[in-house]
N, C-alpha and C positions, 0 to 999 in steps of 0.2 A: 696762589694756587700752583705755581710752578710752570714748567714748560708745557705748552699746549699739545705738542706732538706726543710727549710722554704721557700726559693725562689721557689723551685719546686712546693710545695703545693699551694703557692700563685698564681703561674702561672696557675695551674689547676683551681683554683677558678676564676681567671680573665677570662679564656676561657669559663667557665660555664656561667658567666654573659653575655659574648658576644653571646654565643649560645642561651641563654634564651631571650635575647633582639631581636634577629633576627632569625626567623624560616627559613629565606631564605638562611642561610649559609649552604652549602653542608657538609655532614658528613665527607667527605674526606679532606676538608680544615682543619679540626681539628686534623689531623694526627700529632702526636708529635714526635715519633721516637722509638728507641729501645736501650737497653743497660743500663748502670749504670748512673742514673741521678746525682749521687754524685761524679762522676769522674772529672778529670781535662782536659780530651781530648774530643773535639767535632769534629766529621767528618760530613760534609754536602755534600751529594750527589746531583745529579740533580733530578732524580726521580727513583722510583722502576721500574725495567724492567719486567712488566707484561702486557699481552694483556687483558685488561678489557672487551673487546668485544668478547673474545674467548668463544666458546661453550663447551670447555673442563671443566668438573666439577672441576678438580684440580686447574685450574687457577682462576675460580670463587670463590672457597673456600679460596684460598690464598689471593685474593683481599679483601674478607670480613674480614678474621681474622687478616691480617697484616695491612690493611689501615682503613677500615670502623669501625672496633671494637676498634681501637687503643686508642682513647680518653677515652672511657668507661673502657677499661681494666686498664689503668693507674689510673683512679679514684677509681677502685675497689681494688687496691692493698693497703694493710696496712703496708707492709714492703718492703724495697728495698734490702733485702738480698737474693741474687740469689742462695745461697748454698742449699736452700730447694727444688729447682727445680730438678726434677728427670732427670737424664741423658738419652737421647735417648727415651724419652716418647713423640713421635711426635704427639700423639693424644691430648696432652695438650700443649697449646701455651701461652707463657707469653712474653710481650714486654720487660720484664726485662732481659730475656736470651732466645731469640727465637731459637728453634731447638737445644737446648743444646745436645751435643754429636756429632755434625757434625764433619767431618774430613777434612783435607786440600787436598781435591780432587774435581775435577769437578763432579757435580752431574750427575749420570746416572740412577737415580730412585731406585737404590738398594744398593749403597755403602755409604750411609749417607754423601755424598758429598754436595757441595754448589755451589753458582754461582761464575763465574770468578771474579766479582767485590769483593765479600766477601773474596775470596782467596787472592786478592791483599791487602785488608784491613788487613787480618791476617798476611800476609808476612811483611807488614809495622809494625804491632804491634810486631811481633817477632823481627824485627830490633830495635824497640824502647826499648824493654825490654831485648834485647840481649839474646834471647832464640831461636836461629835459628833451633834447633832440634825439636821444638814443631810442632806436626802434627795435633793438635786439633784446631777447630774454637772456640776460647775463648776470642776474642777481646772485646766482650760485657762486660767482667768483669771489664774493666778499661777504657771503651770508651762509649760515647753516640753518637748515629748515627741518623741523620734526613735527610730530603730531602728539597731542595728549592721548588720543585714542588710536590704537594701531589697527582697529578693525574698520575697514572702509565702509562707507554708506553713501548712497546717492543723496539721501536726505537725512539731516541731523535727527529728526523726530523718530526715524526708524533705526537709528544706530544701536548696535550692540556694544555696550560699554564695559564688558567684563575685564578688558585689558588695563583699564585706567589705574586701579590701585597698584598693580605690579609696575606699571610704567612710571607712576609718580615716585615710587620708592627707588626703583633700580635704574631708571633712565634719567628722568628729570632731577632726581635727588643725587645723582653721581657727581663726583668732583669735576668731571669734564664738563657736564652741562652747567654746573654752578659757576664755572670759570668765565662765562661770557659776561663782559661788562655791560652790554646792551641787549636787553631782552624785550621782544615784542610778542605779546600773547594775543593772537588773532582769534578771538572767540570767547566771550564770557559764557559761563554756564557749566564748565567742567571744573571750576574752582569755586569754593564757597567764599563769598565776599560779604558775609553778614557782619554786623557790628560785633557779634559775639565771637565770630571765628573768621578772620581774614586769612584764608589758606595761602594766598599769594605771599603775604607777609611772612608766614611761617616757612613756606617751601623755599623761597628765594632770599630769605634773611634781609628783607627790606621793610620800610615803613611807608604806609600810604600817605601821600602828600596832599593831593587835590584831584577832584574831578574837573576836567576841562572839556572844551568843545571845539570841534573843527569849525563850526559856525557859531561864534560867540553871540552874535546878535539874536539868532533864533534859538540858541541853546539846543542845537541838534548835532549829530555826529559826535557823541561823547567818547572820551577816553580817560583812563585813570592812571595817574603818575605815582610811582613808588621809587624811593631811593634807600640805599643803605646808609648807615651812619657815617661811614668813611668817605662817602661821595665817590665810590669807585664802581658802583653798579646802579643802573637805572632800569626799571621794569615798567613797561607801558602796556596796559591791558585795554583792549577795545573789542568791539563786536567783530564778528567774522568778516574778514576782508574779501567779500565776494560780491553778491548783487546788492545794489543800493548804496555803495560807498562813494561819497563825494570826494572830489580832488582836494577840497579844503581840509579834510581830515588827514589825508596822506601828507599834505604840505605841513600841517601843524605838528604831526608826529615827527617828521623830518627835522623841523625846527627845534623840537625838544631834544632830539639826538645831537644836533649841532651845538646847542647851548650846553649840553652836558659835558662837552670837552673830552669825551671818552672815545671819539673816533681816532683811529691811528692809521 
């Protein structure tokens, strides 16, 4: 696929052209994601858990800086080195390393904690890099995170999903997003996985291998493994990594990634 930095910059340019050609495209459709665009691991969630109709100023500001400003923020970055971002300066927001300094605790508004979903992403990251004692939220250093649906919703059942077709074609279908050798899809439901049409196979050019379980004995905590024919890409699809996720699932997914030999 070529140089990752080149692919990312080309991806930004292509989105600019789309945006300029159609003033009808909502700003939130252009949401790209957060983290290290030069990494090898891509996590794809369902959507950000925010109530965009909330009257709370905190949620309105969060929606603006995390979603609506995301595309412009990436275009304004000259470097993808997150070392220069100040730790726990929450007045400054960068999609390269959002909320740097958060700790592995559920956010209570005062403890520098985070969401349950990001806690699970971090636990998975700790298993992948075999650093189980780590209590910082630092997965953004070696992971890129995006969402299938760019319209936030507090609950999936109430989500507006109009952005998904655009994002599947122009975001997830881009050369940049296709260049990740390790893809974890956190949330079944936004991809058709029927016998007649396995959308994950088509979108990521991989083949379904096997349904496996975090708990093999009880056949619970399932995940689905896909590989491309050249063994240069693995795609793991599982349920949304939020409430009800057992540590055994995170550990098993991390083992799949280690066994893939695609970590660099």
